[in-house]
N, CA and C atoms as a LAMMPS dump frame, in Angstrom:
ITEM: TIMESTEP
0
ITEM: NUMBER OF ATOMS
213
ITEM: BOX BOUNDS ff ff ff
-5.0000000000000000e+02 5.0000000000000000e+02
-5.0000000000000000e+02 5.0000000000000000e+02
-5.0000000000000000e+02 5.0000000000000000e+02
ITEM: ATOMS id mol type element x y z
1 1 1 N 0.709 -1.084 -0.04
2 1 2 C 0.024 -0.005 0.278
3 1 3 C 0.997 1.26 0.207
4 2 1 N 0.728 2.268 -0.672
5 2 2 C 1.555 3.32 -1.074
6 2 3 C 1.198 4.467 0.19
7 3 1 N 2.064 5.049 0.759
8 3 2 C 1.535 6.104 1.589
9 3 3 C 0.987 7.106 1.219
10 4 1 N 0.348 7.651 2.364
11 4 2 C -1.019 8.957 1.93
12 4 3 C 0.229 9.978 1.441
13 5 1 N -0.492 10.51 0.258
14 5 2 C 0.431 11.82 -0.322
15 5 3 C 0.119 13.089 0.701
16 6 1 N 1.15 13.81 0.826
17 6 2 C 1.616 14.796 1.683
18 6 3 C 0.319 15.959 1.729
19 7 1 N -0.366 16.171 2.787
20 7 2 C -1.403 17.359 2.41
21 7 3 C -0.798 18.727 2.557
22 8 1 N -1.338 19.188 1.433
23 8 2 C -0.434 20.635 1.159
24 8 3 C -1.722 21.712 1.836
25 9 1 N -1.195 22.579 2.633
26 9 2 C -2.277 23.736 3.107
27 9 3 C -1.514 24.739 3.111
28 10 1 N -2.743 25.644 2.369
29 10 2 C -2.134 27.245 1.78
30 10 3 C -3.229 27.873 2.894
31 11 1 N -2.91 29.157 3.232
32 11 2 C -3.647 29.95 3.699
33 11 3 C -4.077 31.386 3.118
34 12 1 N -5.442 31.374 3.205
35 12 2 C -6.405 32.839 2.549
36 12 3 C -6.003 33.798 3.505
37 13 1 N -6.413 34.805 3.246
38 13 2 C -6.938 36.263 4.096
39 13 3 C -7.902 36.919 3.686
40 14 1 N -9.03 36.598 4.088
41 14 2 C -10.283 37.042 3.532
42 14 3 C -10.497 38.724 4.249
43 15 1 N -11.073 39.513 3.192
44 15 2 C -11.499 40.715 3.569
45 15 3 C -13.087 40.38 4.645
46 16 1 N -13.826 41.409 4.84
47 16 2 C -15.062 41.326 5.483
48 16 3 C -16.275 40.929 4.348
49 17 1 N -15.911 40.542 3.264
50 17 2 C -17.029 40.522 2.196
51 17 3 C -16.721 39.011 1.811
52 18 1 N -15.58 38.352 2.5
53 18 2 C -15.35 36.867 2.068
54 18 3 C -14.512 36.785 0.992
55 19 1 N -13.948 37.662 0.464
56 19 2 C -13.023 37.717 -0.861
57 19 3 C -11.668 37.708 -0.155
58 20 1 N -10.996 37.064 -1.219
59 20 2 C -9.482 37.031 -0.953
60 20 3 C -9.214 38.761 -0.744
61 21 1 N -8.067 38.793 0.36
62 21 2 C -7.766 40.11 0.587
63 21 3 C -6.398 40.694 -0.583
64 22 1 N -6 39.261 -0.816
65 22 2 C -4.775 39.622 -2.014
66 22 3 C -5.261 38.752 -3.478
67 23 1 N -5.275 39.686 -4.391
68 23 2 C -6.101 39.314 -5.442
69 23 3 C -5.009 38.085 -6.449
70 24 1 N -4.058 37.636 -5.756
71 24 2 C -3.296 36.382 -6.357
72 24 3 C -3.225 35.141 -5.5
73 25 1 N -4.291 34.919 -4.851
74 25 2 C -4.302 33.911 -4.071
75 25 3 C -3.779 33.402 -2.507
76 26 1 N -3.644 32.629 -2.433
77 26 2 C -3.42 32.06 -0.755
78 26 3 C -1.694 32.229 -0.59
79 27 1 N -1.621 32.118 0.568
80 27 2 C -0.091 32.204 0.909
81 27 3 C 0.588 30.799 1.493
82 28 1 N 1.721 30.824 1.097
83 28 2 C 2.266 29.111 1.498
84 28 3 C 2.218 28.935 3.255
85 29 1 N 2.228 29.825 3.709
86 29 2 C 2.354 29.402 5.366
87 29 3 C 1.667 30.479 6.043
88 30 1 N 1.127 30.099 7.369
89 30 2 C 0.557 30.934 8.497
90 30 3 C 1.34 32.132 8.699
91 31 1 N 2.565 32.116 9.086
92 31 2 C 3.695 33.174 8.959
93 31 3 C 3.614 34.006 7.596
94 32 1 N 3.801 33.701 6.365
95 32 2 C 3.901 34.703 5.109
96 32 3 C 2.409 35.428 5.237
97 33 1 N 1.339 34.872 5.634
98 33 2 C -0.109 35.368 5.461
99 33 3 C 0.005 36.822 6.538
100 34 1 N 0.136 36.281 7.881
101 34 2 C 0.493 37.192 8.826
102 34 3 C 1.522 38.404 8.781
103 35 1 N 2.52 38.147 8.223
104 35 2 C 3.601 39.058 7.66
105 35 3 C 2.773 39.972 6.716
106 36 1 N 2.541 39.565 5.754
107 36 2 C 1.585 40.45 4.425
108 36 3 C 0.855 41.235 5.195
109 37 1 N -0.318 40.568 6.243
110 37 2 C -1.364 41.423 6.833
111 37 3 C -0.767 42.644 7.345
112 38 1 N 0.173 42.185 8.449
113 38 2 C 1.082 43.272 8.787
114 38 3 C 1.378 44.678 8.159
115 39 1 N 2.119 44.248 7.038
116 39 2 C 2.935 45.189 6.008
117 39 3 C 2.037 45.961 4.892
118 40 1 N 0.993 45.219 4.684
119 40 2 C 0.087 45.889 3.412
120 40 3 C -1.419 45.343 3.793
121 41 1 N -1.925 45.205 5.37
122 41 2 C -3.537 45.571 5.148
123 41 3 C -4.012 45.801 6.041
124 42 1 N -4.737 47.392 6.467
125 42 2 C -5.056 47.586 7.344
126 42 3 C -6.938 47.571 7.567
127 43 1 N -6.863 46.527 7.472
128 43 2 C -8.941 46.541 7.407
129 43 3 C -8.989 45.3 8.355
130 44 1 N -10.479 44.715 8.437
131 44 2 C -10.634 43.669 9.305
132 44 3 C -10.495 42.406 8.411
133 45 1 N -9.843 41.038 8.781
134 45 2 C -9.374 40.214 7.663
135 45 3 C -9.652 38.8 8.7
136 46 1 N -9.748 37.886 8.161
137 46 2 C -9.273 36.26 8.67
138 46 3 C -8.871 35.602 7.746
139 47 1 N -7.778 35.273 8.438
140 47 2 C -6.884 33.912 8.064
141 47 3 C -7.886 32.451 8.169
142 48 1 N -7.449 31.983 7.331
143 48 2 C -8.483 30.813 6.665
144 48 3 C -7.574 29.809 5.836
145 49 1 N -7.116 28.485 6.746
146 49 2 C -6.308 27.577 5.977
147 49 3 C -7.364 26.975 5.181
148 50 1 N -6.267 26.238 3.992
149 50 2 C -7.543 25.704 2.887
150 50 3 C -6.519 24.656 2.461
151 51 1 N -7.087 22.998 2.188
152 51 2 C -6.112 22.12 1.715
153 51 3 C -6.2 22.156 -0.06
154 52 1 N -5.177 22.422 -0.676
155 52 2 C -5.193 22.218 -1.852
156 52 3 C -5.427 20.894 -2.821
157 53 1 N -6.515 20.589 -3.449
158 53 2 C -6.693 19.184 -4.036
159 53 3 C -6.794 20.037 -5.885
160 54 1 N -6.354 20.76 -6.134
161 54 2 C -6.428 20.733 -7.693
162 54 3 C -5.522 19.447 -8.407
163 55 1 N -5.568 19.572 -9.781
164 55 2 C -5.168 18.785 -10.506
165 55 3 C -3.963 19.42 -11.02
166 56 1 N -3.837 20.945 -10.882
167 56 2 C -2.675 21.647 -11.654
168 56 3 C -1.97 21.862 -10.193
169 57 1 N -0.582 22.575 -10.629
170 57 2 C 0.271 22.777 -9.182
171 57 3 C -0.219 24.05 -8.707
172 58 1 N -0.192 24.276 -7.645
173 58 2 C -0.664 25.423 -7.229
174 58 3 C 0.654 26.297 -7.167
175 59 1 N 0.519 27.55 -6.69
176 59 2 C 1.688 28.822 -6.843
177 59 3 C 1.289 29.568 -5.459
178 60 1 N 1.766 29.453 -4.496
179 60 2 C 1.223 30.049 -3.726
180 60 3 C 2.099 31.348 -3.284
181 61 1 N 1.938 32.468 -2.319
182 61 2 C 2.152 33.236 -2.191
183 61 3 C 3.373 33.403 -1.214
184 62 1 N 4.214 34.255 -1.102
185 62 2 C 5.062 34.348 0.167
186 62 3 C 5.019 35.461 0.85
187 63 1 N 5.454 36.119 1.828
188 63 2 C 5.125 37.143 2.616
189 63 3 C 5.469 38.306 2.55
190 64 1 N 5.773 38.416 1.151
191 64 2 C 5.563 40.199 0.297
192 64 3 C 4.471 40.053 -0.872
193 65 1 N 3.642 38.809 -0.994
194 65 2 C 2.754 38.55 -1.712
195 65 3 C 3.006 38.476 -3.179
196 66 1 N 4.25 37.884 -3.154
197 66 2 C 5.014 37.437 -4.661
198 66 3 C 4.42 36.001 -4.546
199 67 1 N 5.053 35.391 -5.911
200 67 2 C 4.865 33.794 -5.899
201 67 3 C 6.023 33.359 -5.299
202 68 1 N 5.689 32.315 -4.401
203 68 2 C 6.315 31.616 -3.391
204 68 3 C 7.568 30.639 -4.295
205 69 1 N 8.867 30.969 -4.064
206 69 2 C 9.867 29.686 -4.403
207 69 3 C 10.284 29.469 -3.724
208 70 1 N 10.104 27.987 -3.338
209 70 2 C 10.938 27.257 -2.46
210 70 3 C 12.188 27.024 -2.462
211 71 1 N 13.173 26.963 -1.633
212 71 2 C 14.741 27.039 -1.539
213 71 3 C 15.168 25.923 -1.853
């Protein structure tokens, strides 16, 4: 039996309308989302974890709101 696939969790910052506060999508980690909010977003918002299940590779954002590139 094959090992279960690793779950990938990204984090969305949602505004008071329930929309993503960053138009490019989810952040690669909770810490990156919190850092982006502290630096760029001065409105009520919520951090929502989401498990990625799509068929195409996801490109989450880093703490600066740019596409995350793993080291």
